C-alpha positions in Angstrom: 145.9 110.6 13.5 144.0 109.3 10.6 142.3 111.8 8.2 138.6 111.9 7.8 138.9 110.4 4.3 141.1 107.6 5.6 138.8 107.0 8.6 135.6 106.8 6.4 137.4 104.4 3.8 138.9 102.2 6.5 135.5 102.1 8.5 133.8 101.0 5.4 136.2 98.3 4.8 135.9 97.0 8.5 132.1 97.0 8.3 132.5 95.0 5.0 134.7 92.4 6.7 132.3 92.1 9.7 129.3 91.5 7.2 131.0 88.9 5.4 132.4 86.9 8.5 129.4 87.5 10.6 126.9 86.7 7.7 128.8 83.5 7.1 128.4 82.4 10.8 124.8 83.5 10.9 123.9 81.5 7.9 125.7 78.3 9.2 124.0 78.9 12.6 120.6 78.7 10.8 121.4 75.9 8.3 123.3 73.6 10.7 120.5 72.9 13.1 118.0 72.5 10.1 120.3 69.9 8.4 120.8 68.2 11.8 116.9 67.8 12.4 116.4 66.6 8.9 119.1 63.9 9.4 117.3 62.6 12.5 119.1 64.4 15.2 117.1 65.3 18.5 116.3 68.4 20.1 119.2 68.0 22.8 121.8 67.5 19.8 120.6 70.6 18.2 120.9 72.5 21.4 124.5 71.3 21.9 125.3 72.3 18.3 123.9 75.7 18.8 125.8 76.1 22.2 129.1 75.4 20.4 128.8 78.7 18.4 129.1 80.6 21.7 131.0 78.2 24.0 134.2 78.1 21.8 134.3 82.1 22.2 134.7 81.8 25.8 138.2 80.3 25.4 139.2 82.3 22.4 138.1 85.8 23.3 141.1 86.8 25.5 143.8 85.2 23.6 142.3 86.8 20.3 142.3 90.1 22.1 146.0 89.7 23.1 146.9 88.6 19.6 145.2 91.8 18.2 147.1 94.0 20.6 150.4 92.6 19.3 149.7 92.0 15.7 147.4 94.9 14.7 144.4 94.3 12.3 145.2 92.6 9.0 147.0 89.4 10.3 144.5 88.4 12.9 141.4 89.1 10.6 142.9 87.0 7.7 143.1 84.1 10.2 139.5 84.7 11.2 138.5 84.8 7.6 140.3 81.5 6.9 138.6 79.6 9.8 135.3 80.8 8.7 135.9 79.5 5.1 137.2 76.2 6.6 134.3 75.9 8.9 131.7 76.4 6.1 133.7 74.5 3.5 133.9 71.4 5.9 130.1 71.3 6.2 129.6 71.6 2.4 132.2 68.7 1.9 131.0 66.4 4.7 127.4 67.4 5.9 127.2 65.1 8.9 126.6 66.0 12.4 130.1 65.6 13.9 131.4 67.8 11.1 128.6 70.3 11.7 129.8 70.5 15.3 133.3 71.3 14.1 131.9 73.8 11.8 130.0 75.6 14.5 133.1 75.8 16.6 135.3 77.2 13.7 132.7 79.8 12.4 131.6 80.8 16.0 135.2 81.2 17.2 136.2 83.0 14.0 133.3 85.4 14.2 133.9 86.2 17.8 137.7 86.8 17.3 137.0 88.9 14.2 134.6 91.2 16.2 137.3 91.9 18.7 139.9 92.6 16.1 137.7 94.8 14.1 136.2 96.7 17.1 139.9 97.4 18.4 140.9 98.7 15.1 137.8 100.8 14.7 138.5 102.4 18.1 142.0 103.3 17.1 140.7 105.1 14.1 138.9 107.8 16.2 140.9 110.9 17.6 138.2 112.3 20.0 135.3 110.9 22.1 132.7 112.2 19.7 134.3 110.5 16.8 134.7 107.3 19.0 130.9 107.2 19.5 130.2 107.8 15.8 132.7 105.0 14.7 131.0 102.5 17.1 127.6 103.6 15.9 128.4 102.9 12.4 130.1 99.6 13.3 126.9 98.5 15.2 125.0 98.5 12.0 127.2 95.5 10.6 125.8 92.8 12.7 122.2 93.8 11.8 123.0 93.6 8.0 125.0 90.3 8.6 122.2 88.7 10.5 119.9 89.3 7.5 122.3 88.5 4.7 123.7 85.2 6.1 120.3 83.5 6.9 118.7 85.0 3.8 121.4 83.5 1.5 121.2 80.2 3.4 117.6 79.9 3.1 117.7 80.6 -0.6 120.4 78.2 -1.3 118.8 75.4 0.9 115.4 75.7 -1.1 116.9 75.9 -4.5 120.0 73.9 -4.4 120.3 72.0 -1.1 122.7 72.1 2.0 125.9 71.4 0.2 125.5 74.6 -1.9 124.3 76.5 0.9 127.5 75.9 3.1 129.6 76.4 0.0 127.9 79.8 -0.7 128.4 80.9 2.8 132.2 79.9 2.5 132.4 82.2 -0.5 130.6 84.9 1.5 133.4 84.8 4.2 136.1 84.8 1.3 134.6 87.9 -0.1 136.0 89.7 3.0 139.4 89.5 1.2 138.5 92.5 -0.9 137.7 94.6 2.1 140.8 93.4 4.0 143.0 94.3 1.0 141.7 97.8 0.9 142.0 98.5 4.7 145.2 99.8 6.0 146.8 98.9 9.3 147.9 101.7 11.7 151.3 101.6 13.2 151.6 100.3 16.8 153.2 103.5 18.4 155.0 103.7 21.7 152.1 104.7 23.6 150.3 101.6 22.7 152.9 99.0 23.2 152.9 99.8 27.0 154.7 97.8 29.8 154.7 94.0 30.1 151.1 93.0 30.9 149.9 90.4 33.3 146.7 88.5 33.3 143.7 89.9 31.3 141.7 89.5 34.6 144.0 92.3 36.2 141.8 94.7 34.2 138.9 93.9 36.5 140.8 95.5 39.3 139.7 98.8 38.2 136.3 99.7 39.4 135.1 101.4 36.3 135.9 98.3 34.3 133.8 96.1 36.7 131.0 98.5 36.5 131.0 98.7 32.8 131.1 95.0 32.3 128.4 94.5 34.9 126.1 97.1 33.0 126.9 95.5 29.7 126.2 92.0 31.0 122.8 93.1 32.4 121.7 94.8 29.1 123.0 91.8 26.9 120.9 89.5 29.2 117.9 91.7 28.6 118.3 91.1 24.7 118.8 87.4 25.4 115.8 87.1 27.8 113.4 88.9 25.3 114.6 86.8 22.4 114.1 83.6 24.5 111.0 84.3 26.5 108.9 86.3 24.1 107.9 83.2 21.9 106.8 81.4 25.1 104.8 84.3 26.4 103.2 84.7 22.9 102.3 81.0 22.8 100.6 81.4 26.1 98.6 84.4 24.8 97.4 82.4 21.7 99.5 84.4 19.3 100.6 82.7 16.0 104.1 81.7 15.3 104.2 84.2 12.3 102.9 87.1 14.4 105.6 86.3 17.1 108.2 86.3 14.4 106.8 89.7 13.3 107.0 91.1 16.9 110.7 89.8 17.2 111.4 91.3 13.8 110.1 94.7 14.9 112.5 94.6 17.8 115.5 94.0 15.6 114.3 96.7 13.1 113.9 99.3 15.9 117.5 98.4 17.3 118.9 98.9 13.7 117.0 102.3 13.2 118.4 103.8 16.5 122.0 102.7 15.3 121.3 104.3 11.8 120.5 107.7 13.5 123.2 107.6 16.3 126.1 108.9 14.2 124.4 112.1 13.6 123.3 112.9 17.2 126.1 111.3 19.3 127.9 114.7 19.7 125.2 115.7 22.0 125.1 112.5 24.0 127.0 111.3 27.0 127.7 107.5 27.1 126.7 107.1 30.7 123.5 109.1 30.3 122.4 106.9 27.2 123.2 103.7 29.2 121.4 104.9 32.3 118.4 105.9 30.2 118.3 102.6 28.6 118.4 100.7 31.9 115.6 102.9 33.2 113.4 102.4 30.1 114.2 98.7 29.9 113.3 98.1 33.6 109.9 99.8 33.0 109.2 97.9 29.8 110.1 94.6 31.3 107.6 95.4 34.1 104.7 96.3 31.7 105.4 93.7 29.0 103.6 90.6 30.6 100.5 92.8 31.2 100.1 93.1 27.5 97.5 90.7 26.2 97.1 91.6 22.5 99.8 91.2 19.7 99.8 94.8 18.9 100.5 96.1 22.4 103.2 93.5 22.7 104.5 94.8 19.4 104.7 98.3 20.8 106.6 97.1 23.8 109.0 95.2 21.4 109.7 98.4 19.3 110.3 100.5 22.4 112.7 97.8 23.8 114.5 97.8 20.5 114.8 101.4 20.7 116.1 101.4 24.3 118.7 98.6 23.8 119.8 99.4 20.3 122.0 102.4 21.1 123.8 100.8 24.2 126.4 98.8 22.4 128.1 101.7 20.7 128.1 103.7 24.1 129.6 100.8 26.0 132.4 100.3 23.2 133.2 104.0 23.3 133.5 104.1 27.2 135.5 100.8 27.2 138.1 102.3 24.8 138.3 105.5 26.8 138.9 103.8 30.2 141.3 101.1 29.0 145.1 101.6 28.3 145.6 101.5 24.5 147.9 98.5 24.6 145.3 96.4 26.4 142.1 97.2 24.5 142.1 94.0 22.8 142.1 92.1 26.1 139.3 94.4 27.5 137.2 93.6 24.3 137.9 89.9 25.0 136.5 90.2 28.6 133.5 91.9 27.1 133.0 89.2 24.7 133.2 86.6 27.5 130.5 88.3 29.5 128.2 88.5 26.4 128.6 84.9 25.6 128.1 83.8 29.2 124.9 85.5 29.1 123.9 83.9 25.7 124.7 80.4 27.2 123.3 80.9 30.8 120.2 83.0 30.1 118.0 80.2 28.5 119.2 77.8 31.2 118.5 80.0 34.2 115.4 81.8 32.9 113.9 78.6 31.6 114.2 77.0 35.0 112.7 80.3 36.6 109.8 80.3 34.0 109.0 76.6 34.7 109.0 77.4 38.6 107.1 80.7 38.7 105.6 81.3 35.3 106.9 82.9 32.1 105.5 86.3 32.9 107.4 86.5 36.1 110.6 86.1 34.1 110.1 89.7 32.7 109.6 91.0 36.2 112.6 89.2 37.6 114.7 90.7 34.7 113.0 94.1 35.2 114.0 94.1 38.8 117.5 93.0 38.2 118.1 95.7 35.6 116.7 98.3 37.9 119.1 97.2 40.6 121.9 98.0 38.2 120.8 101.6 37.4 123.0 103.0 40.2 126.1 101.4 38.8 125.3 102.8 35.3 124.8 106.3 36.9 128.3 105.9 38.8 130.0 105.6 35.3 129.4 109.5 35.1 132.0 109.9 37.9 135.0 108.5 35.9 137.4 110.6 33.7 138.2 109.1 30.4 141.8 107.9 29.9 141.9 108.7 26.2 141.0 107.4 22.8 142.2 105.3 20.1 145.8 106.7 19.4 146.3 107.9 23.0 145.5 111.7 22.0 142.7 113.8 23.2 
């Protein structure tokens, strides 16, 4: 069982690694479409480019999880760092559309795999359920920082030095994770984690608690995607300017980050299933009233409240997932979760874009609200399950 000093040091290293690799991907995801548009590519081509960031993760998530289960932390994450550097470096060397597509696949796949590896290792650092929630509350802050650092660095580089320097700087950002990797330490794979010979990753879905948790996670991930996708369209219909729409979306992200900053100090008093159920109830209500808001400030209030509601979900889902999954298969379980998240990211714009065109944008919020409300019972049923254990197999 790791000491508190070891846990804090290693956790800081894991957060640093994720900021570097995730920041590289976020920067490339912003810069590559801009370059494609400036070189004459159409909206359809840009859509394909953006889809490649998530699409490749569908095929890599389970293999990455299995590799992490068998090889621990450092080896897999070094591979992820290498592919991130390669992806951004290729775009810097040959900034043409086919290479940008390859870069999208490399950076997207590397980031998704790194997240699985880092989350698995973070879960193994905790020695009780309270510490497990604290660990994942801190880990949830890393994507928020990365999604600011990467695009900010990319924007500065593009404006002052051009796209080649931008991609080169993002490659250096990914390479900076070397320092954090070096100072992090692996945990031994003990006998309790080696487990029996495992079958297909999909066998994990044979347990009802895993199915329920992934269902709830998928519903709430879809809410995040729907808000990001539909709010600009709804704001345009209300006559709200692009800058104000950007501020409203920004307030949502800030609220989600603030919740995650406070979670580590209060999770000892929270049950995972209660937080998830409460988030689903609040989200269903907010999606119901959101389309009724006509002014920008009332929409901003809804956006902030939705950020508070959804921001605390991921740490709770991660905590439950580690408690209900055998230690030697946690990487695979994280891979399944990553697949569900990326399916949501790919399908949500397509499905709800079609729904919005057929019955109106406001109705998309109501349809999503009803869908989330229908999943509240599933979230409540999570309270009936007894945890299997935490990171190192000890309670």
